[in-house]
C-alpha positions as CSV (number, residue, x, y, z in Angstrom):
1,M,-1.8,-11.6,-14.7
2,A,-0.1,-14.3,-12.9
3,F,3.3,-13.0,-11.1
4,T,4.2,-16.1,-9.6
5,A,3.4,-20.1,-10.5
6,T,2.3,-20.7,-7.0
7,G,-1.3,-20.5,-8.5
8,D,-2.5,-19.1,-4.9
9,P,-4.8,-16.3,-5.1
10,R,-3.5,-14.7,-1.5
11,V,0.2,-14.5,-2.8
12,E,-1.2,-13.0,-6.1
13,R,-3.1,-10.5,-4.4
14,L,-0.4,-9.3,-1.6
15,I,2.1,-8.9,-5.0
16,E,-0.5,-7.1,-6.8
17,G,-1.0,-4.6,-3.8
18,E,2.4,-3.7,-3.1
19,L,2.7,-3.1,-7.1
20,E,-0.1,-0.6,-6.2
21,A,1.5,0.8,-3.9
22,L,4.8,1.3,-5.8
23,V,2.9,2.6,-8.5
24,Q,1.0,5.4,-6.6
25,L,4.2,6.2,-4.9
26,A,5.7,6.8,-8.2
27,R,2.7,8.8,-9.1
28,R,3.6,11.0,-6.4
29,H,7.4,11.3,-7.3
30,F,7.1,11.7,-10.7
31,S,4.7,14.2,-12.4
32,R,5.4,13.5,-16.0
33,L,4.9,9.7,-15.4
34,V,3.5,7.9,-18.6
35,C,4.0,3.8,-17.3
36,V,5.7,1.5,-15.2
37,L,7.1,-1.4,-16.4
38,L,7.1,-4.9,-14.6
39,A,10.3,-7.0,-15.9
40,G,12.3,-9.5,-14.1
41,S,11.0,-12.7,-12.5
42,F,7.6,-11.3,-11.4
43,G,6.9,-9.8,-15.0
44,R,7.5,-12.9,-16.1
45,G,5.2,-14.8,-13.6
46,E,8.1,-16.6,-12.0
47,G,8.2,-14.6,-9.0
48,S,9.7,-16.2,-5.9
49,V,8.1,-16.2,-2.7
50,R,7.8,-18.0,0.8
51,V,4.6,-18.9,2.2
52,R,4.9,-19.6,6.1
53,G,0.9,-20.4,7.1
54,E,-0.3,-16.8,6.7
55,R,2.8,-15.2,6.2
56,I,3.9,-14.5,2.3
57,E,7.3,-13.0,1.8
58,P,8.4,-12.2,-2.0
59,L,12.0,-13.5,-2.2
60,K,13.3,-11.3,-4.6
61,D,12.6,-7.3,-5.4
62,Y,10.4,-5.9,-8.1
63,D,11.9,-4.8,-11.4
64,L,10.5,-1.8,-12.1
65,F,11.2,0.7,-15.4
66,L,9.3,4.1,-14.8
67,V,8.8,5.7,-18.3
68,G,8.2,9.8,-18.4
69,E,8.0,12.4,-20.2
70,D,10.4,14.9,-19.1
71,P,14.0,13.9,-18.4
72,A,14.6,16.3,-15.9
73,E,12.8,14.2,-13.2
74,A,15.4,11.5,-13.3
75,R,17.2,13.6,-10.6
76,R,14.2,12.1,-7.9
77,I,15.0,8.5,-8.6
78,P,17.1,8.4,-5.6
79,A,14.2,9.7,-3.3
80,F,11.7,7.1,-5.0
81,R,14.1,4.4,-4.1
82,Q,14.7,5.5,-0.8
83,A,10.7,5.8,-0.1
84,A,10.1,2.5,-1.9
85,E,12.3,0.5,0.6
């Protein structure tokens, strides 16, 4: 899946790695997590990045929807957000 229109495999690998880290973090915070959905510009393959030499910087955040089986786990969202920053 392409997250940007850059066509640069380095950009796609970086974003994929960051998203995978967020999914792993979500799994640690939410024991009954069913899935994580990526929406917004990166979900549509239109994410914006700045590439300066070897430095790659996403210009926007990732819009994630976390779907779980236990509504009581929603109280953990603030801690997840803080850990994800």
